[in-house]
Every structure is written in structure tokens, then in C-alpha cells.
C-alpha positions in Angstrom: 0.0 0.0 0.0 1.3 3.4 -0.9 0.6 6.2 1.5 1.5 9.8 0.8 5.0 10.8 1.8 7.9 12.9 0.6 8.5 10.3 -2.1 4.9 9.4 -3.0 2.5 12.1 -4.0 -1.1 12.1 -2.8 -2.3 11.4 -6.4 -0.1 8.3 -6.6 -1.1 7.0 -3.2 -3.9 4.5 -2.3 -6.3 7.2 -1.0 -7.7 8.7 -4.3 -7.9 5.2 -5.9 -9.8 3.9 -2.9 -12.3 6.8 -3.2 -13.0 5.8 -6.8 -13.7 2.2 -5.8 -15.8 3.3 -2.8 -18.0 5.5 -4.9 -19.0 2.6 -7.2 -19.5 0.2 -4.3 -21.7 2.6 -2.5 -23.8 3.3 -5.6 -24.4 -0.4 -6.4 -24.5 -1.7 -2.9 -23.0 -5.0 -4.0 -20.5 -5.7 -6.8 -18.2 -8.5 -7.9 -14.4 -8.0 -7.9 -14.2 -8.6 -11.6 -17.0 -6.1 -12.4 -15.4 -3.5 -10.2 -12.0 -4.0 -11.8 -13.4 -3.8 -15.3 -15.2 -0.5 -14.5 -12.2 1.1 -12.9 -9.1 -0.4 -14.5 -8.2 2.9 -16.3 -7.5 4.5 -12.9 -5.0 1.9 -11.9 -1.4 1.2 -13.2 -1.8 -2.5 -12.6 -3.9 -5.2 -10.7 -1.5 -4.8 -7.7 -2.6 -1.2 -7.1 -6.3 -2.2 -7.5 -5.8 -5.0 -4.9 -4.0 -2.6 -2.6 -6.9 -0.1 -2.7 -9.3 -3.0 -1.9 -7.1 -4.1 0.9 -7.0 -0.6 2.3 -10.9 -0.3 2.2 -11.2 -3.7 3.9 -8.7 -3.0 6.6 -10.4 0.2 7.7 -13.8 -1.5 7.6 -15.4 0.3 4.7 -16.1 -2.8 2.7 -17.0 -6.4 3.3 -16.3 -9.3 1.1 -19.0 -12.0 0.9 -17.2 -15.3 0.3 -20.4 -17.2 -0.5 -21.4 -15.0 -3.4 -18.0 -13.5 -4.3 -19.3 -9.9 -3.9 -18.1 -6.8 -2.2 -20.6 -4.7 -0.2 -20.4 -1.3 1.5 -20.1 -1.8 5.2 -20.6 1.7 6.7 
């Protein structure tokens, strides 16, 4: 996960990318990982940065992953 620092600018950090994901998840209430990636892949350099943004949202409790259905839901 990239956090803003002297070396990493805010725009290259995980924060703005997480906001993009969270906006879509909130709007749809439930979305698959593949669908979310296909809708937002132009905002990410690679899949690793997408996964980092998802990890960040999960770690702070903003999203929940449903293993049974394979979907991400908004938790707050």
C-alpha cells in the first residue's frame, strides 16, 4: 500500500484510488471484484494497485467481502 509521503505524492497513493472504488461500491451496494476492476481499470497502473486499494478499504472497515457470493458490499 502506498501512502502519501515525501517520495509518494497524494495522487499516486492509495487514497484517491480507494475513493473511486468506494463511490462505485456505495452506488451499487454490491459488486463482484471482476466487475469492479473492469469498471475502474483505467484508474490503476496494474492489478496490484487495485488490490492494494481494496485491501485498504477492507482494513479500515469500509467494505466487506462475501465469500459465498463473491461480492463486495459497502459496510458503513
